[in-house]
C-alpha positions in Angstrom: -9.5 -13.0 88.6 -9.4 -9.4 87.4 -6.3 -8.7 89.6 -4.7 -11.8 88.2 -5.3 -10.7 84.6 -4.0 -7.1 85.4 -0.9 -8.6 87.1 -0.3 -10.9 84.1 -0.7 -8.1 81.6 1.7 -5.9 83.6 4.2 -8.8 83.7 3.9 -9.3 79.9 4.3 -5.5 79.3 7.4 -5.2 81.5 8.9 -8.3 79.8 8.2 -7.0 76.3 9.6 -3.5 77.2 12.7 -5.1 78.7 13.2 -7.4 75.7 12.9 -4.4 73.4 15.5 -2.4 75.4 18.1 -5.2 75.8 18.0 -6.1 72.1 21.0 -4.1 71.4 23.1 -6.2 73.8 21.6 -9.4 72.3 22.4 -8.4 68.7 25.7 -6.7 69.4 27.1 -8.6 72.4 30.2 -7.6 74.4 32.0 -5.2 72.0 35.7 -5.7 72.6 38.4 -3.1 72.0 41.6 -3.9 70.4 44.6 -3.9 72.5 47.5 -1.6 71.7 49.7 -4.6 70.9 47.2 -5.9 68.4 47.0 -2.6 66.6 50.8 -2.3 66.6 51.3 -5.8 65.3 49.1 -5.3 62.2 50.4 -1.8 61.4 52.7 -3.0 58.7 49.9 -4.8 56.8 47.1 -2.3 57.1 46.5 1.4 56.6 44.3 2.8 59.4 41.4 4.7 57.9 40.1 7.2 60.5 37.0 9.4 60.0 34.1 11.0 62.0 30.5 9.9 61.9 27.5 10.9 64.1 28.6 8.1 66.4 32.1 9.5 66.9 35.5 8.5 65.5 35.6 5.4 63.4 38.6 3.3 62.4 38.5 0.8 59.4 41.5 -1.1 58.1 42.7 -1.0 54.5 44.8 -3.9 53.2 46.6 -2.7 50.0 47.0 -5.3 47.2 49.9 -7.6 47.4 51.2 -5.9 44.2 51.2 -2.5 46.0 52.9 -3.9 49.0 55.7 -5.5 46.9 56.3 -2.2 45.3 56.1 -0.6 48.9 53.6 1.9 47.6 50.3 1.5 49.6 48.6 4.3 47.6 48.5 2.4 44.3 44.9 2.1 43.1 44.0 -1.6 43.0 42.1 -3.3 40.3 39.4 -4.5 42.8 38.4 -3.5 46.3 36.4 -5.6 48.7 34.5 -4.2 51.6 34.3 -6.9 54.3 31.5 -7.1 57.0 32.1 -9.5 59.8 29.7 -11.6 61.9 28.8 -10.6 65.4 31.6 -11.4 67.9 34.1 -11.1 65.0 36.2 -8.0 64.9 37.3 -6.7 61.6 41.0 -7.7 62.1 39.8 -11.4 62.3 39.7 -11.2 58.5 43.5 -10.8 58.5 44.4 -14.4 57.6 41.6 -14.5 55.0 42.9 -11.4 53.4 46.5 -12.6 53.4 45.6 -15.9 51.8 43.6 -14.3 49.0 45.3 -15.3 45.8 44.7 -12.4 43.5 47.7 -9.9 43.9 45.7 -7.0 42.5 42.8 -7.0 45.0 42.7 -4.8 48.1 40.4 -4.9 51.1 38.7 -2.6 53.6 37.7 -4.3 56.9 34.8 -2.7 58.7 34.1 -2.7 62.4 30.7 -2.0 63.8 30.5 1.3 65.7 31.5 0.7 69.3 33.6 -2.4 68.3 37.4 -2.6 67.9 38.8 0.9 67.7 35.5 2.6 66.6 33.4 4.7 68.8 29.6 4.9 69.2 26.8 2.4 69.1 26.1 -0.1 66.4 22.9 -0.1 64.4 22.0 -0.7 60.7 22.2 3.0 60.0 25.4 3.7 62.0 27.1 0.7 60.4 26.1 1.9 57.0 27.4 5.4 57.7 30.7 4.0 59.0 31.2 1.9 55.8 30.4 4.9 53.5 32.8 6.9 55.6 35.5 4.3 55.1 35.0 4.4 51.3 35.2 8.2 51.3 38.3 8.1 53.4 39.9 5.5 51.2 39.4 7.7 48.2 41.2 10.5 50.0 44.0 8.1 51.0 44.4 6.9 47.4 43.9 10.5 46.0 41.3 9.4 43.6 37.6 10.2 43.0 34.7 8.4 44.5 33.9 7.2 41.0 37.3 5.6 40.7 36.6 3.6 43.9 33.0 2.7 43.2 34.0 1.3 39.7 36.3 -1.3 41.6 34.1 -1.8 44.7 32.6 -5.1 45.8 31.1 -6.2 49.2 31.3 -9.5 51.1 29.4 -10.2 54.4 29.3 -13.3 56.5 26.5 -14.3 58.9 25.2 -11.2 60.7 27.3 -9.1 58.4 25.4 -10.2 55.3 22.7 -7.8 56.2 25.1 -4.9 56.5 26.7 -5.9 53.2 23.4 -6.0 51.4 22.2 -2.7 52.8 25.4 -1.0 51.8 25.2 -2.5 48.3 21.6 -1.3 47.9 22.8 2.3 48.5 26.1 2.4 46.8 27.3 1.3 43.3 29.1 -2.1 43.6 30.2 -4.7 41.1 29.7 -7.9 43.1 27.9 -9.0 46.3 29.0 -12.2 48.1 26.9 -13.4 51.1 28.2 -16.3 53.2 25.7 -17.9 55.5 23.1 -15.1 55.2 19.7 -14.6 56.6 16.6 -13.5 54.5 15.9 -10.7 57.0 16.7 -9.9 60.6 13.1 -10.4 61.4 13.2 -13.9 60.0 16.4 -14.7 62.0 14.8 -13.2 65.2 11.7 -15.4 64.7 13.9 -18.4 64.3 15.8 -17.7 67.5 13.1 -16.1 69.7 9.9 -17.5 68.2 6.7 -15.7 67.6 5.3 -13.3 68.8 8.4 -12.0 70.7 10.4 -11.6 67.5 7.9 -8.9 66.3 9.4 -6.6 69.0 12.6 -6.4 66.9 14.1 -3.0 67.3 16.6 -3.1 64.3 15.9 -4.2 60.8 18.0 -5.6 58.0 16.0 -6.9 55.1 18.4 -8.8 52.8 15.5 -10.0 50.7 14.3 -6.5 49.9 17.8 -5.2 49.3 18.7 -8.0 46.8 15.3 -7.5 45.0 16.2 -3.8 44.5 19.7 -4.7 43.3 18.6 -6.9 40.5 16.3 -4.2 39.2 19.3 -1.9 38.5 20.1 -1.0 34.9 23.4 -2.8 35.5 22.9 -5.1 38.5 25.8 -6.4 40.4 26.8 -10.1 40.3 25.3 -11.7 43.4 26.7 -14.9 45.0 25.1 -16.8 48.0 26.9 -19.6 49.8 25.4 -21.6 52.6 25.7 -25.0 54.5 22.6 -27.2 54.6 23.3 -28.2 58.2 23.5 -24.6 59.5 21.9 -24.5 63.0 22.5 -20.7 63.5 20.8 -19.4 60.4 18.9 -22.2 58.6 19.6 -22.9 55.0 15.9 -22.2 54.1 16.7 -18.4 54.5 19.5 -18.7 51.8 17.2 -20.7 49.5 14.6 -18.0 49.9 17.1 -15.3 48.8 18.2 -17.5 45.9 14.6 -17.8 44.6 14.4 -14.0 44.2 16.0 -14.4 40.8 17.8 -17.6 39.9 18.9 -15.9 36.7 20.8 -13.1 38.7 21.8 -15.0 41.8 24.5 -17.7 41.9 23.6 -20.1 44.7 25.9 -22.7 46.2 24.7 -25.0 49.0 27.2 -27.3 50.7 26.0 -30.7 51.9 26.8 -31.5 55.5 28.3 -28.1 56.3 27.3 -25.9 59.2 27.4 -22.2 59.8 31.3 -21.7 59.7 31.7 -22.2 55.9 33.8 -19.0 55.8 36.6 -21.2 57.0 35.8 -24.6 55.6 34.8 -23.4 52.1 37.3 -20.6 51.7 38.4 -22.0 48.3 34.8 -21.7 46.9 34.4 -18.2 48.5 37.6 -17.1 46.8 36.4 -18.5 43.5 33.1 -16.6 43.7 35.1 -13.4 44.5 37.4 -13.8 41.5 34.8 -15.1 39.0 
């Protein structure tokens, strides 16, 4: 019996250590690089923002406002700038159609890839993703030849699915005007416990705490406008997580729940997302 207990404990220990070590691959699966053809095909619509971080060279993509493109002057300072954080398995350039369809001609976008994804080097984590996003904003200011203050006065963040944690984390450490979260989770721990069940989820290696970040945001002297959109039939990140976030402060958080919609409301509810961004 003692040998059986020892063997069982060893098995559990090895399993837990293995799960802890493979989490990176579970959270950030199969990072795919862009092909040269892809980068070449979008070159006319985007300015490549390249900058170093502790993880190596990063590349984000700046989409100038439609007004700037009409004037063929990509360095015009736009009225609004949106930093976009994608879901896992979605490279930054997957936002291309979304950006091109956006109706406001005076809005520009910065598309962020996780380190190790797309054309960016390194290994993704909450810290490295935040550093990459901050580096992109700094490089954008250099490109536009303006101060950081000029950028931050126009800056907003949008995240979808897994990217909502990165968006909230960035907003909590950088002055922004508006935060839009599409199909978010209340915390990465909550999401892990939904997918992996307890107690395995407590082995979580990385942490995004959207609930904590939003709680900090609404305490600012001038808090950003916060919008949360979620489908009530979401099987990937249950709607209860979004409802939990909305209850942090119904006075400060605009919450929209879509009946019968699943996780992919970034595509099915684009009109409502655009409206939140422009309100």
